[in-house]
C-alpha positions in Angstrom: -88.8 -83.5 5.8 -87.1 -80.8 7.8 -89.6 -78.2 6.6 -92.5 -80.5 7.4 -91.2 -80.8 11.0 -90.8 -77.0 11.3 -94.3 -76.4 10.1 -95.7 -79.1 12.4 -93.9 -77.4 15.3 -95.2 -74.0 14.3 -98.8 -75.4 14.1 -98.5 -76.9 17.5 -97.1 -73.7 19.0 -100.0 -71.7 17.5 -102.4 -73.8 19.6 -100.7 -72.5 22.8 -101.4 -69.2 24.4 -99.2 -66.3 23.5 -96.6 -65.7 20.7 -95.9 -69.0 19.0 -92.2 -68.0 18.3 -91.7 -67.2 21.9 -93.2 -70.6 22.9 -91.0 -72.5 20.5 -88.0 -70.5 21.8 -88.8 -71.5 25.4 -89.0 -75.1 24.4 -85.7 -74.9 22.5 -84.0 -73.2 25.4 -85.2 -75.9 27.8 -84.0 -78.7 25.4 -80.6 -77.0 24.9 -80.0 -76.6 28.6 -81.1 -80.2 29.4 -78.7 -81.5 26.7 -75.9 -79.3 27.9 -76.3 -80.6 31.5 -76.7 -84.2 30.5 -74.0 -84.6 27.9 -71.6 -81.6 27.5 -70.5 -80.2 30.9 -67.2 -82.2 30.5 -66.8 -81.4 26.8 -63.6 -79.3 26.4 -64.9 -77.3 23.5 -68.2 -76.5 25.3 -66.3 -75.4 28.4 -64.1 -73.1 26.4 -67.2 -71.6 24.8 -68.5 -70.8 28.3 -65.1 -69.3 29.3 -65.1 -67.0 26.2 -68.7 -65.9 26.8 -68.0 -65.5 30.6 -70.8 -67.9 31.4 -74.3 -67.7 30.0 -76.3 -64.5 29.7 -78.4 -63.6 32.8 -81.6 -65.2 31.5 -80.1 -68.4 30.4 -77.8 -68.7 33.5 -80.8 -68.7 35.8 -82.7 -71.1 33.5 -79.7 -73.4 33.7 -79.8 -73.1 37.5 -83.5 -73.9 37.6 -83.1 -76.8 35.2 -80.3 -78.3 37.2 -82.2 -78.0 40.4 -85.4 -79.4 38.9 -84.0 -82.3 36.8 -80.8 -83.2 38.7 -81.5 -81.9 42.2 -77.8 -80.9 42.3 -75.5 -78.1 41.4 -72.7 -80.4 40.4 -73.1 -80.0 36.6 -73.4 -76.2 36.5 -70.4 -76.1 38.9 -68.2 -77.7 36.3 -69.0 -75.1 33.8 -68.8 -72.2 36.3 -65.4 -73.5 37.6 -63.8 -73.1 34.1 -65.0 -69.6 33.6 -64.2 -68.6 37.2 -60.6 -69.9 37.0 -60.1 -67.9 33.8 -61.3 -64.7 35.5 -59.3 -65.5 38.7 -56.1 -65.9 36.8 -56.5 -62.5 35.1 -57.3 -60.8 38.5 -54.3 -62.5 40.1 -52.0 -61.3 37.2 -53.2 -57.7 37.7 -52.6 -57.8 41.4 -49.1 -59.2 40.9 -48.2 -56.2 38.6 -50.0 -53.6 40.7 -47.9 -50.7 42.0 -48.9 -48.2 44.6 -48.9 -45.4 42.0 -51.5 -47.4 39.9 -54.0 -47.1 42.7 -53.9 -43.3 42.7 -56.7 -41.4 40.8 -55.8 -40.7 37.2 -55.5 -37.1 36.1 -57.6 -36.1 33.0 -54.4 -36.2 30.9 -53.6 -39.8 32.0 -57.2 -40.8 31.4 -57.1 -39.5 27.8 -53.7 -41.3 27.3 -55.2 -44.5 28.7 -58.2 -44.4 26.3 -55.8 -43.8 23.4 -53.6 -46.7 24.3 -56.7 -49.0 24.6 -57.9 -47.9 21.2 -54.4 -48.5 19.7 -54.0 -51.8 21.7 -50.6 -50.3 22.8 -48.1 -52.8 24.2 -47.4 -50.2 26.9 -50.9 -50.4 28.4 -51.0 -50.2 32.2 -51.9 -53.2 34.3 -55.4 -52.0 34.7 -55.8 -51.5 31.0 -54.5 -55.0 30.4 -56.9 -56.4 33.0 -59.9 -54.7 31.4 -58.9 -56.0 28.0 -58.4 -59.5 29.4 -61.9 -59.4 31.0 -63.7 -58.4 27.8 -66.3 -61.0 26.7 -65.0 -62.7 23.6 -68.2 -64.6 22.5 -72.0 -64.3 22.9 -74.0 -66.6 25.1 -74.0 -70.0 23.3 -77.7 -70.5 24.1 -78.6 -67.2 22.6 -76.6 -68.0 19.5 -78.3 -71.3 19.0 -81.7 -69.8 19.6 -81.1 -67.0 17.1 -80.6 -69.5 14.3 -83.8 -71.4 15.2 -85.9 -68.2 15.5 -84.7 -67.1 12.0 -86.0 -70.4 10.6 -89.4 -70.2 12.4 -90.0 -66.6 11.6 -89.1 -67.2 7.9 -91.6 -70.0 7.7 -94.4 -67.9 9.3 -93.6 -65.0 7.0 -94.2 -67.3 4.0 -97.0 -69.1 5.8 -99.8 -67.8 3.7 -98.7 -70.2 0.9 -99.6 -73.1 3.3 -103.3 -73.0 4.1 -103.1 -75.2 7.2 -100.2 -73.3 8.7 -101.8 -69.9 8.0 -105.1 -71.1 9.4 -103.4 -72.2 12.6 -101.5 -68.9 12.7 -104.6 -66.8 12.3 -106.3 -68.7 15.1 -103.3 -68.1 17.4 -102.7 -65.1 19.7 -100.4 -63.7 17.1 -96.7 -62.6 17.3 -95.2 -60.3 19.9 -93.9 -57.1 18.5 -90.2 -58.2 18.3 -91.1 -61.3 16.4 -93.6 -59.4 14.3 -90.9 -57.0 13.1 -88.6 -59.9 12.4 -91.3 -61.7 10.4 -92.1 -58.5 8.4 -88.5 -58.2 7.5 -88.5 -61.7 6.1 -91.6 -61.2 3.8 -90.8 -61.9 0.2 -93.0 -59.1 -1.1 -95.4 -56.3 0.1 -98.4 -58.6 -0.4 -97.1 -61.0 2.2 -96.2 -58.2 4.5 -99.7 -56.7 4.1 -101.4 -60.0 5.1 -99.1 -60.3 8.1 -99.7 -56.7 9.1 -103.4 -57.0 8.6 -103.6 -60.0 11.0 -101.3 -58.3 13.5 -103.4 -55.1 13.5 -106.6 -57.1 14.1 -105.0 -59.0 17.0 -103.7 -55.8 18.6 -107.1 -54.1 18.1 -108.8 -56.9 20.0 -106.2 -56.8 22.8 -106.5 -53.0 23.0 -110.3 -53.2 23.3 -110.0 -55.7 26.2 -107.4 -53.4 27.9 -109.6 -50.3 27.5 -112.7 -52.2 28.7 -110.8 -53.3 31.8 -109.6 -49.7 32.4 -113.1 -48.4 32.1 -114.6 -51.0 34.4 -112.0 -50.3 37.1 -113.4 -46.7 37.3 -117.0 -47.8 38.0 -118.1 -48.6 41.5 -120.8 -50.9 40.2 -119.1 -52.1 37.0 -120.0 -55.6 35.7 -117.4 -58.4 36.3 -114.4 -58.4 34.1 -114.1 -61.0 31.4 -111.0 -63.3 31.7 -109.5 -61.7 28.6 -110.0 -58.2 30.1 -108.4 -59.2 33.4 -105.4 -60.5 31.5 -105.2 -57.7 29.0 -102.6 -55.6 30.8 -100.3 -58.7 31.1 -100.9 -59.7 27.5 -100.0 -56.1 26.4 -96.7 -56.4 28.3 -96.1 -59.7 26.5 -96.9 -58.0 23.1 -94.1 -55.5 23.5 -91.6 -57.6 25.4 -92.3 -61.2 24.4 -93.6 -64.0 26.6 -92.4 -64.2 30.2 -90.2 -67.1 31.1 -91.1 -67.1 34.8 -93.9 -69.6 35.5 -95.6 -67.4 38.0 -95.8 -64.6 35.4 -97.6 -67.0 33.1 -100.5 -67.7 35.4 -102.4 -64.5 34.8 -101.3 -64.1 31.2 -102.4 -67.4 29.7 -105.8 -66.3 28.5 -106.6 -66.4 24.8 -108.0 -63.3 23.3 
C-alpha cells in the first residue's frame, strides 16, 4: 500500500510544472513545518533538536516564518523554538565573557595561532576561552527539515529510477517536464542497471534539447528588431534553464514566469 501511495504521489507531481521531485519536496516541507508549528513547538525532544542544529537552515527558517505568518498570523510558535536555541547560544557567549582576560583580546602571533589550531585538533583541555567558545558554538546536528526531506527524496527518486517497470508511472513521467539536474543525477545513481539508466538519460536528453531549443529561439528573437512574438515556452526558457540546474524555486514570485510547460 505504501508503494501505491508513493506512485500515486509521483504521478500527481508529474502533472505539475517543473521537476516532480522538487514539487513533492515543496509539499513535504510545507506539511512538515505546519505539523511542527501545530503540534511540536512545546515538545522537549524537538526543541533540543533545534538547539543542536542551531535553528533551521536558512531556506527552512524563512519558510517557517512564512508559514507562521500565513497560517497563524503570529510569531508566538516560532518564538518558542527560537528561544531555546537563543538561550543555548547566550549561555555560551556569557561563559566566554566571564572567562575573558585582557590578554585574550590581543591579536595572536603566528606561533600562538598555530598552537591554537593544534589544541583544537587535539581537543586539548588547555584550550583558551575563545577556542572553547568556538567549539561550543559548533553545529551538532543538521537541519531537522533537511534530514526528513532527504529520506523522502531518496524514496521518490528510487521509485522514478525503477519507473519504467510501471507503464502508468513511466507514461506520466515522460509527459512531465522531467527532473532538474540534481535529482536527475540522484535518479541515475539509483538505477538498477545500465538499461534503466539509458532510458532515464534518453528522456532527460530529449527534455533538455527541447528546453535548449526554446532558449536559443528566444535569444535569437531578442536580436531582431522585427522578430515575431515569443512563444510562452520561449519567454520562460531562461527561468526554466535556471530551474534545471538549481531545482525549482521556492519563492512564489519566482514561479510566475517559470510555470510554463515545455
